[in-house]
C-alpha positions as CSV (number, residue, x, y, z in Angstrom):
1,M,44.1,87.7,98.0
2,E,41.8,87.2,101.0
3,I,38.0,87.3,100.8
4,K,37.8,89.3,103.9
5,I,39.8,92.2,102.4
6,F,37.8,91.8,99.1
7,I,34.5,92.2,101.0
8,E,35.8,95.3,102.8
9,Q,36.8,96.8,99.4
10,F,33.4,95.8,98.0
11,E,31.6,97.6,100.9
12,E,33.7,100.7,100.4
13,S,32.8,100.8,96.7
14,L,29.1,100.9,97.3
15,D,28.0,104.3,98.5
16,G,25.7,104.1,101.5
17,L,26.5,100.5,102.3
18,E,27.1,99.9,106.0
19,A,30.4,98.3,106.8
20,G,30.0,94.7,107.9
21,S,26.7,94.2,106.2
22,V,28.1,92.0,103.4
23,T,29.2,88.4,103.5
24,E,30.5,86.2,100.8
25,A,27.0,84.7,100.3
26,T,25.5,88.2,99.7
27,A,23.6,88.4,96.5
28,F,25.0,91.8,95.7
29,K,22.8,92.6,92.7
30,E,19.8,92.6,95.1
31,L,21.3,95.3,97.3
32,K,19.5,98.6,97.1
33,E,22.9,100.3,96.7
34,W,23.7,98.3,93.6
35,D,23.4,100.5,90.5
36,S,25.4,101.7,87.5
37,L,27.6,103.9,89.6
38,A,28.4,101.0,91.9
39,I,29.5,98.9,89.0
40,L,31.8,101.6,87.8
41,T,33.3,102.2,91.2
42,L,33.7,98.5,91.9
43,T,35.4,97.8,88.5
44,D,37.7,100.7,89.2
45,T,38.6,99.4,92.6
46,I,39.2,95.9,91.3
47,D,41.4,97.3,88.5
48,L,43.5,99.4,91.0
49,E,43.8,96.8,93.7
50,Y,44.2,93.6,91.6
51,G,45.1,94.8,88.1
52,V,42.0,93.1,86.7
53,L,39.7,94.9,84.4
54,L,36.2,93.4,84.5
55,K,33.5,94.2,82.0
56,K,29.9,94.6,83.0
57,A,29.1,91.3,81.3
58,D,31.7,89.6,83.6
59,I,30.0,90.9,86.7
60,E,26.5,90.0,85.5
61,L,27.6,86.3,85.4
62,C,28.2,86.5,89.2
63,D,25.5,86.1,91.8
64,T,27.3,86.4,95.1
65,V,30.2,88.3,96.5
66,R,32.0,84.9,96.6
67,S,31.5,84.3,92.9
68,L,32.7,87.8,92.1
69,F,35.8,87.2,94.3
70,E,36.5,83.9,92.5
71,L,36.2,85.6,89.1
72,V,38.7,88.2,90.1
73,Q,41.0,85.5,91.5
74,S,40.8,83.6,88.2
75,K,42.1,86.6,86.3
76,V,44.9,87.7,88.6
């Protein structure tokens, strides 16, 4: 799994987020597009793409896109 692809999938999961606006250091919970629908869409994407079912509590432990990526990697 590559972080570049993960970031692209992350961006596609958040409605209204401009492509290329996220880096691995992005504090995603501070994005204006981050809401309950974004959580559902992102967890669905991660489940479909990586076979990892994250809970909201798992995501809340992460601060950056990189930490979320590492969490998913640890569960693959």
